[in-house]
Backbone bond lengths (Angstrom), bond angles and torsions (degrees), N, CA, C in turn:
res aa  C-N    CA-C-N  psi(-1)  N-CA   C-N-CA  omega(-1)  CA-C   N-CA-C  phi
1 M - - - 1.436 - - 1.527 107.56 -
2 S 1.326 116.66 133.41 1.459 119.80 -177.03 1.522 110.02 -82.95
3 R 1.316 114.56 165.86 1.458 120.88 178.29 1.508 111.59 -64.19
4 G 1.287 116.11 143.55 1.449 121.39 174.90 1.524 113.67 84.15
5 T 1.294 117.48 -4.70 1.471 118.49 176.39 1.508 107.85 -112.15
6 R 1.295 113.66 149.36 1.463 117.27 179.37 1.518 107.84 -121.49
7 A 1.284 114.00 154.14 1.463 118.55 177.19 1.515 108.66 -73.27
8 R 1.320 115.87 132.56 1.468 119.23 177.71 1.515 108.97 -83.78
9 P 1.318 115.26 137.07 1.458 117.11 174.57 1.532 109.21 -64.50
10 P 1.330 118.37 151.40 1.456 121.71 -178.58 1.527 113.11 -54.30
11 S 1.318 118.26 -31.44 1.468 120.29 -178.30 1.529 111.50 -64.42
12 E 1.335 117.92 -28.49 1.459 120.38 179.69 1.522 111.33 -72.27
13 D 1.327 117.90 -26.51 1.460 120.93 179.52 1.518 111.35 -64.40
14 F 1.296 117.61 -23.71 1.450 121.37 -176.32 1.529 112.48 -108.35
15 S 1.323 116.31 17.58 1.466 118.73 178.73 1.522 109.81 -74.38
16 A 1.306 116.63 172.48 1.474 121.90 -176.99 1.519 111.21 -56.31
17 G 1.307 117.92 -33.27 1.457 120.22 -179.07 1.519 112.72 -90.91
18 G 1.329 117.70 -11.67 1.451 121.33 -177.77 1.519 112.66 -81.68
19 K 1.298 114.40 172.76 1.461 120.15 178.62 1.521 107.85 -105.02
20 G 1.273 116.69 93.33 1.451 120.45 -179.43 1.509 110.90 -153.48
21 I 1.293 114.96 -175.66 1.463 120.97 -176.96 1.519 111.28 -63.18
22 K 1.329 117.15 -44.40 1.464 118.80 -179.13 1.520 111.06 -62.88
23 A 1.338 116.56 -38.38 1.466 119.52 178.31 1.520 109.75 -65.19
24 L 1.305 116.44 -39.93 1.463 120.62 178.69 1.521 110.67 -64.30
25 M 1.308 117.07 -42.30 1.463 120.42 -178.58 1.523 111.49 -68.54
26 R 1.322 117.41 -21.64 1.461 120.18 177.03 1.520 111.75 -83.14
27 K 1.314 116.57 -10.98 1.453 120.59 178.57 1.527 108.45 -61.47
28 P 1.311 117.84 130.12 1.465 120.17 -176.87 1.522 111.24 -59.24
29 G 1.310 115.72 132.54 1.449 121.27 174.08 1.519 116.04 92.22
30 V 1.339 119.35 -12.12 1.458 120.39 -177.38 1.526 110.17 -63.58
31 E 1.302 116.15 -44.62 1.471 119.48 179.93 1.530 110.60 -64.30
32 R 1.319 117.33 -38.80 1.468 121.27 178.24 1.530 110.43 -66.15
33 E 1.354 116.75 -42.48 1.466 120.53 177.82 1.523 110.50 -61.17
34 R 1.323 115.95 -41.96 1.467 120.07 179.35 1.526 110.23 -61.98
35 A 1.312 117.12 -44.13 1.464 121.14 179.21 1.527 111.19 -66.16
36 D 1.339 117.15 -40.27 1.469 120.58 177.72 1.524 110.72 -62.69
37 F 1.332 116.40 -43.90 1.452 119.52 179.85 1.528 111.13 -65.82
38 A 1.327 116.89 -42.00 1.473 120.32 179.12 1.528 110.36 -60.85
39 D 1.317 117.51 -41.07 1.467 121.71 177.08 1.528 110.63 -64.14
40 F 1.329 117.23 -45.48 1.463 121.94 177.77 1.529 110.62 -59.21
41 Y 1.319 116.00 -45.11 1.463 120.61 -179.52 1.532 110.60 -60.71
42 Q 1.330 117.10 -47.13 1.464 120.75 -179.51 1.524 111.72 -61.37
43 R 1.338 117.16 -40.91 1.463 121.24 -177.37 1.518 112.85 -72.72
44 S 1.332 118.16 -32.82 1.462 118.79 -168.24 1.522 115.66 -115.03
45 R 1.312 119.34 -5.66 1.460 120.52 -175.44 1.517 112.51 -59.28
46 D 1.330 118.46 -49.85 1.461 120.63 -176.35 1.527 111.98 -64.08
47 N 1.337 116.91 -41.55 1.465 119.72 178.50 1.523 110.96 -64.50
48 C 1.319 116.71 -41.80 1.460 120.13 178.20 1.525 110.76 -64.00
49 L 1.327 116.50 -41.47 1.451 119.97 178.89 1.527 110.89 -62.94
50 R 1.340 117.52 -44.53 1.466 120.41 177.54 1.524 110.79 -60.60
51 A 1.308 116.17 -42.51 1.466 120.12 -178.79 1.527 110.97 -63.64
52 V 1.310 117.19 -45.08 1.461 120.30 -179.43 1.528 110.29 -71.01
53 L 1.317 117.71 -36.39 1.461 120.44 176.08 1.522 110.32 -61.21
54 G 1.317 116.66 -39.61 1.458 120.01 176.34 1.513 111.79 -62.13
55 G 1.305 116.49 -31.88 1.456 120.63 -179.87 1.509 114.03 -83.40
56 T 1.335 117.40 -26.23 1.466 119.56 -175.45 1.519 113.49 -106.41
57 G 1.328 116.74 -36.23 1.458 120.01 -177.13 1.519 113.63 79.46
58 D 1.304 118.19 3.95 1.463 122.37 -177.04 1.524 108.00 -129.18
59 R 1.333 116.35 111.80 1.468 119.95 -174.57 1.520 112.66 -61.95
60 A 1.310 117.52 -46.03 1.467 119.81 -177.88 1.525 110.32 -61.86
61 L 1.311 116.85 -44.09 1.455 120.50 178.19 1.522 110.30 -64.41
62 A 1.334 117.13 -43.27 1.471 121.05 179.88 1.520 110.42 -60.52
63 E 1.326 117.90 -42.48 1.464 120.96 179.02 1.524 110.92 -63.20
64 D 1.327 116.82 -42.53 1.464 120.36 178.69 1.527 111.02 -63.72
65 L 1.330 116.17 -44.43 1.464 120.34 -178.88 1.522 111.43 -64.14
66 V 1.335 116.46 -42.67 1.468 120.29 -179.69 1.527 109.97 -66.72
67 A 1.319 117.43 -41.29 1.470 120.29 178.20 1.530 110.73 -60.61
68 E 1.320 116.48 -44.98 1.460 120.39 178.85 1.526 110.78 -64.85
69 A 1.332 117.06 -40.72 1.466 120.63 179.69 1.528 110.92 -64.55
70 F 1.338 117.00 -40.55 1.466 119.17 177.19 1.529 111.12 -67.29
71 A 1.319 117.46 -35.65 1.469 119.94 176.66 1.531 110.09 -63.08
72 R 1.324 116.11 -41.20 1.462 119.47 177.72 1.528 111.05 -68.47
73 A 1.333 116.27 -35.76 1.467 119.69 177.19 1.524 109.88 -63.01
74 W 1.325 117.12 -41.69 1.462 120.09 179.73 1.525 110.87 -64.98
75 S 1.330 116.75 -40.85 1.462 118.75 -178.50 1.528 111.79 -68.05
76 S 1.320 117.30 -21.57 1.472 121.52 177.48 1.517 110.86 -118.47
77 W 1.321 117.47 28.93 1.467 121.16 -172.15 1.525 114.67 -55.28
78 P 1.318 120.75 -41.34 1.472 117.74 178.68 1.532 112.46 -56.60
79 K 1.331 116.97 -38.24 1.464 121.06 178.75 1.533 110.65 -76.53
80 V 1.313 117.11 -47.36 1.462 121.69 -176.15 1.524 111.12 -65.09
81 S 1.316 118.00 -36.54 1.469 120.33 -178.55 1.521 111.59 -65.15
82 R 1.321 117.81 -23.75 1.468 121.10 177.50 1.523 112.25 -88.81
83 H 1.331 117.17 -7.47 1.471 121.19 178.85 1.526 108.24 -63.55
84 P 1.335 118.88 142.98 1.468 120.75 -178.77 1.536 113.29 -60.03
85 A 1.324 117.40 -28.19 1.465 121.43 -179.94 1.534 108.85 -141.78
86 P 1.335 117.66 83.62 1.467 119.76 -176.69 1.536 113.43 -59.83
87 A 1.322 118.00 -34.55 1.466 119.79 178.72 1.522 110.09 -65.40
88 A 1.309 117.28 -38.69 1.463 120.55 176.73 1.529 110.25 -65.08
89 W 1.340 116.99 -35.95 1.460 121.18 176.40 1.521 109.43 -60.44
90 V 1.324 116.80 -44.06 1.463 121.18 -179.67 1.526 110.48 -63.93
91 V 1.337 116.51 -46.46 1.471 120.28 -179.72 1.525 109.89 -62.79
92 R 1.317 117.34 -45.05 1.462 120.99 -179.47 1.519 110.46 -61.94
93 T 1.319 116.41 -42.03 1.463 120.42 177.97 1.525 110.12 -62.46
94 A 1.328 116.78 -43.89 1.467 120.63 179.23 1.527 111.13 -62.26
95 L 1.325 116.61 -43.30 1.467 119.62 179.55 1.524 111.14 -67.97
96 N 1.324 117.48 -35.47 1.464 119.75 175.12 1.527 110.75 -65.96
97 L 1.325 116.31 -37.82 1.469 120.02 176.17 1.529 110.26 -62.63
98 R 1.342 115.87 -36.36 1.459 119.44 178.21 1.517 110.81 -64.08
99 V 1.321 117.03 -40.23 1.461 119.86 177.92 1.525 109.43 -60.60
100 S 1.319 116.53 -43.14 1.464 119.99 177.62 1.524 110.43 -63.01
101 W 1.325 116.36 -41.85 1.460 121.58 177.91 1.523 110.03 -61.25
102 W 1.335 115.19 -45.27 1.456 119.98 -178.64 1.527 110.93 -63.60
103 R 1.301 117.73 -42.13 1.461 120.61 -179.44 1.524 111.43 -61.86
104 R 1.319 116.60 -35.79 1.468 119.34 178.39 1.526 111.51 -69.53
105 R 1.309 116.66 -27.10 1.462 120.45 -174.88 1.524 114.01 -112.26
106 R 1.316 119.29 14.92 1.457 120.62 -172.44 1.516 113.50 -67.98
107 R 1.269 118.62 -11.95 1.464 120.49 178.02 1.527 112.65 -83.06
108 E 1.330 116.80 -7.86 1.460 119.54 177.65 1.522 109.84 -70.85
109 V 1.307 117.19 150.81 1.457 122.27 -178.85 1.523 108.93 -90.15
110 A 1.340 116.08 126.65 1.462 121.08 178.61 1.521 110.02 -82.57
111 L 1.323 116.63 142.33 1.454 122.52 177.25 1.519 108.69 -103.64
112 D 1.322 117.00 139.64 1.459 120.41 179.26 1.518 110.69 -64.41
113 N 1.344 116.35 135.64 1.463 125.11 175.56 1.521 113.94 60.07
114 H 1.309 118.97 20.90 1.468 119.06 -179.67 1.515 112.21 -71.56
115 D 1.331 118.39 -21.59 1.461 121.26 179.88 1.523 112.86 -84.01
116 Q 1.300 118.63 -19.15 1.460 121.99 -173.26 1.532 111.87 -56.82
117 E 1.311 117.32 -52.48 1.458 120.35 -177.60 1.531 110.70 -65.52
118 R 1.316 117.35 -40.16 1.457 121.56 -179.18 1.529 110.47 -63.57
119 L 1.336 118.06 -43.26 1.456 120.84 178.84 1.519 111.10 -62.99
120 D 1.317 117.45 -40.02 1.460 120.61 178.72 1.524 110.71 -64.70
121 R 1.314 116.72 -39.28 1.449 122.17 -176.42 1.527 112.97 -78.14
122 D 1.320 117.61 -34.32 1.461 122.07 -171.60 1.518 113.88 -97.59
123 N 1.270 118.23 25.95 1.463 123.49 -178.89 1.526 110.53 -56.98
124 V 1.342 117.79 128.76 1.470 122.58 -179.63 1.517 108.44 -112.00
125 G 1.306 118.52 65.64 1.449 120.89 179.06 1.520 112.61 71.60
126 T 1.311 117.59 17.13 1.454 122.81 179.47 1.517 107.75 -130.11
127 D 1.318 116.28 142.38 1.456 122.23 179.96 1.527 110.48 -57.81
128 G 1.329 116.68 131.68 1.462 121.71 -178.83 1.515 112.75 -61.71
129 A 1.333 117.06 -38.51 1.468 120.15 178.95 1.525 110.19 -64.74
130 L 1.332 116.52 -38.21 1.466 120.67 177.95 1.528 110.46 -65.35
131 L 1.319 116.47 -44.63 1.469 119.47 178.34 1.522 111.23 -60.78
132 N 1.337 116.75 -42.31 1.464 119.90 178.29 1.520 110.93 -62.24
133 A 1.333 116.47 -43.68 1.464 120.67 -179.08 1.527 110.53 -65.40
134 V 1.318 117.67 -42.82 1.467 120.87 179.08 1.530 109.69 -65.30
135 H 1.311 117.23 -39.38 1.465 120.91 -179.45 1.529 111.37 -63.74
136 R 1.331 117.93 -28.28 1.465 121.46 -179.72 1.532 112.72 -82.71
137 L 1.322 118.16 -10.62 1.467 120.87 178.39 1.527 110.24 -66.74
138 P 1.325 117.36 154.42 1.469 119.05 172.21 1.535 110.03 -59.75
139 R 1.317 115.85 153.50 1.468 121.95 -173.08 1.526 113.02 -51.39
140 R 1.306 118.48 -49.85 1.465 120.43 -175.80 1.527 110.97 -65.92
141 Q 1.334 117.84 -40.29 1.465 120.16 177.47 1.521 110.52 -64.24
142 R 1.316 116.60 -39.95 1.463 121.50 178.49 1.529 110.07 -62.19
143 E 1.330 116.99 -43.70 1.463 120.50 179.17 1.524 111.10 -62.81
144 V 1.323 116.87 -41.64 1.465 120.42 -179.95 1.524 110.38 -64.73
145 V 1.330 117.90 -43.60 1.469 121.33 179.10 1.525 109.91 -61.69
146 V 1.318 116.42 -45.22 1.467 120.59 -178.66 1.528 111.05 -61.72
147 L 1.317 117.05 -47.68 1.462 120.23 -176.31 1.529 112.20 -75.45
148 R 1.326 116.85 -42.43 1.472 119.94 -173.91 1.525 112.10 -78.36
149 I 1.319 117.17 -42.73 1.470 120.18 -174.13 1.527 111.40 -96.10
150 W 1.327 118.68 -52.77 1.456 119.97 -175.09 1.516 112.92 -73.68
151 L 1.334 117.40 -36.49 1.465 119.24 178.15 1.515 111.90 -95.81
152 D 1.319 117.97 -4.26 1.463 124.61 174.57 1.528 112.78 57.08
153 L 1.340 115.40 41.56 1.456 119.39 175.10 1.524 108.93 -86.23
154 D 1.329 116.37 151.64 1.459 118.62 176.33 1.532 108.84 -74.35
155 T 1.326 115.77 164.22 1.462 121.50 -174.36 1.526 111.87 -58.31
156 Q 1.318 118.09 -41.96 1.458 120.33 -178.48 1.529 111.51 -66.41
157 S 1.336 117.72 -37.51 1.466 120.55 177.92 1.526 110.81 -64.98
158 V 1.342 116.04 -40.41 1.464 119.79 176.91 1.525 109.64 -62.81
159 A 1.315 116.36 -44.59 1.461 120.75 179.67 1.527 110.79 -59.75
160 D 1.318 116.29 -45.27 1.465 120.38 179.51 1.520 111.02 -63.49
161 E 1.313 116.66 -41.65 1.463 121.33 -177.99 1.529 111.45 -65.60
162 L 1.337 116.88 -38.75 1.463 120.77 -177.39 1.524 112.98 -91.64
163 G 1.335 116.75 -8.94 1.456 119.60 179.97 1.518 113.59 73.20
164 I 1.337 116.52 32.78 1.460 122.00 178.63 1.526 108.19 -128.92
165 S 1.329 116.77 172.79 1.473 119.28 -179.29 1.524 110.38 -80.68
166 A 1.328 115.47 161.10 1.467 121.08 179.13 1.527 110.50 -63.80
167 S 1.328 117.59 -36.18 1.471 119.30 179.09 1.529 110.96 -67.53
168 T 1.327 117.78 -33.33 1.467 120.76 176.39 1.527 110.04 -67.30
169 V 1.328 116.58 -38.35 1.466 120.39 175.33 1.520 109.62 -58.85
170 A 1.343 116.58 -46.14 1.466 120.95 -179.14 1.522 111.17 -61.84
171 V 1.315 117.81 -40.25 1.468 121.30 179.16 1.526 110.32 -64.57
172 H 1.344 116.62 -48.15 1.471 120.14 179.73 1.526 111.11 -61.88
173 L 1.330 116.52 -40.97 1.466 120.13 179.73 1.522 110.71 -65.06
174 S 1.317 117.23 -43.23 1.463 121.21 179.37 1.523 111.22 -61.43
175 R 1.318 116.77 -45.54 1.473 120.78 179.22 1.533 111.02 -65.37
176 A 1.326 116.19 -40.30 1.466 119.63 -179.78 1.518 110.86 -64.76
177 I 1.331 116.89 -43.64 1.467 120.17 -179.73 1.522 110.59 -64.79
178 A 1.323 117.14 -40.58 1.473 120.35 177.69 1.527 110.56 -61.48
179 T 1.320 116.72 -43.10 1.469 120.79 178.75 1.520 110.93 -65.24
180 L 1.329 116.71 -43.78 1.464 120.25 179.84 1.525 110.95 -63.83
181 R 1.328 117.41 -41.13 1.470 120.06 177.01 1.512 110.95 -60.19
182 A 1.318 117.02 -43.65 1.470 120.97 -179.23 1.526 111.20 -62.34
183 H 1.339 116.43 -37.85 1.478 120.21 -178.76 1.523 113.05 -80.68
184 L 1.330 117.40 -28.16 1.456 119.93 -171.33 1.524 114.55 -105.76
185 T 1.323 118.68 -14.55 1.472 121.10 -179.32 1.516 108.48 -78.83
186 P 1.351 116.64 125.09 1.467 118.50 178.85 1.532 110.54 -67.05
187 V 1.311 114.57 142.09 1.469 120.20 178.78 1.518 109.11 -83.16
188 A 1.344 116.57 129.03 1.465 120.97 178.56 1.521 109.12 -74.01
189 S 1.366 116.52 136.11 1.458 118.40 -178.43 1.497 112.27 -99.71
């Protein structure tokens, strides 16, 4: 400590003029932002989890990805709250995190049908056969189904979120629904 300076007691670090938690909590709007985010989280967590589960097929991984995506949403809440579809932002972030996760682990050897039992067991209010069928769709079709049907976004919002045209969204959705019907419609005997 140099001459002429004194050590500040810890209580001064958190005064109105200091840089601390109490000063941050006195910042206008922080409490409102926290309440807005908590409300958003409560309303959209289950839908986001279902959407990511449909994309990953692994409940534990989906929960981790959604938790991380919500943490990132909170850290950027002023920006994310102005997004036209914040839940889609969370799902997209989670799916992007999965791609990063997959790239780190792509040298692992995949086992045939290893996801089947897990999907049946980890059902989150969605039919296991439907989850299996959605998981087998090509990536882009799966993303369109998740955003358009499970998150109930309009076609233009899905297009904006995925960076494709609205007509491309319609094509992917049509193909995905046709594939799902073929896999899920019982055959008459």
